[in-house]
C-alpha positions in Angstrom: 0.0 0.0 0.0 1.8 3.1 -1.2 1.2 6.2 1.0 0.9 8.6 -1.9 0.0 11.7 0.1 2.1 11.2 3.2 4.7 13.9 2.6 2.0 16.3 1.3 -0.2 15.8 4.4 2.7 16.0 6.8 3.9 19.3 5.3 0.4 20.7 5.3 0.4 20.3 9.0 3.8 22.0 9.2 5.3 18.9 10.8 8.8 17.6 10.4 9.5 13.8 10.1 10.5 13.8 13.7 7.1 15.4 14.8 5.2 12.8 12.7 7.2 10.0 14.3 6.3 11.3 17.8 2.6 11.9 17.0 2.2 8.5 15.3 4.4 6.6 17.7 6.3 5.2 14.7 10.1 5.3 14.6 11.7 8.2 12.8 13.7 5.7 10.6 10.5 4.0 9.5 8.9 7.4 8.6 12.0 8.2 6.4 11.9 4.7 4.8 8.2 5.0 4.0 8.6 8.5 2.5 11.6 7.5 0.4 9.8 4.4 -0.9 12.1 2.0 0.9 9.0 0.5 2.6 6.4 0.0 -0.2 3.9 -2.0 1.8 3.8 -0.8 5.4 1.8 -2.8 7.9 -1.8 -1.8 8.2 -1.2 -0.9 11.9 1.4 1.6 10.7 -0.9 3.1 8.1 -3.7 3.5 10.7 -1.3 5.2 13.1 -0.1 7.6 10.4 -3.7 8.4 9.3 -4.8 8.9 12.9 -1.9 11.2 13.7 -2.5 13.3 10.6 -6.3 13.3 11.2 -7.2 11.9 7.8 -8.7 8.7 6.4 -6.6 5.9 5.1 -8.1 6.6 1.7 -6.8 10.2 1.8 -3.4 9.0 3.0 -3.1 6.5 0.2 -4.7 8.6 -2.5 -7.4 5.9 -3.0 -10.5 7.2 -4.6 -8.9 10.1 -6.3 -8.9 8.5 -9.8 -11.1 10.1 -12.3 -13.3 8.0 -14.5 
């Protein structure tokens, strides 16, 4: 599950990677790896923590449902 909007949503909140790590209770190194594409399929628990920390749905975080027909 690619987190298409992670960097954009993090920056919209004005958060650093370190701040997101603290707020989501995910390691800083994991945040970096996800943002750089080193972790292409993070665990669902990780995705939920990130979405909750950012205050968005999983669909918004992944960019799901934004395709135009």
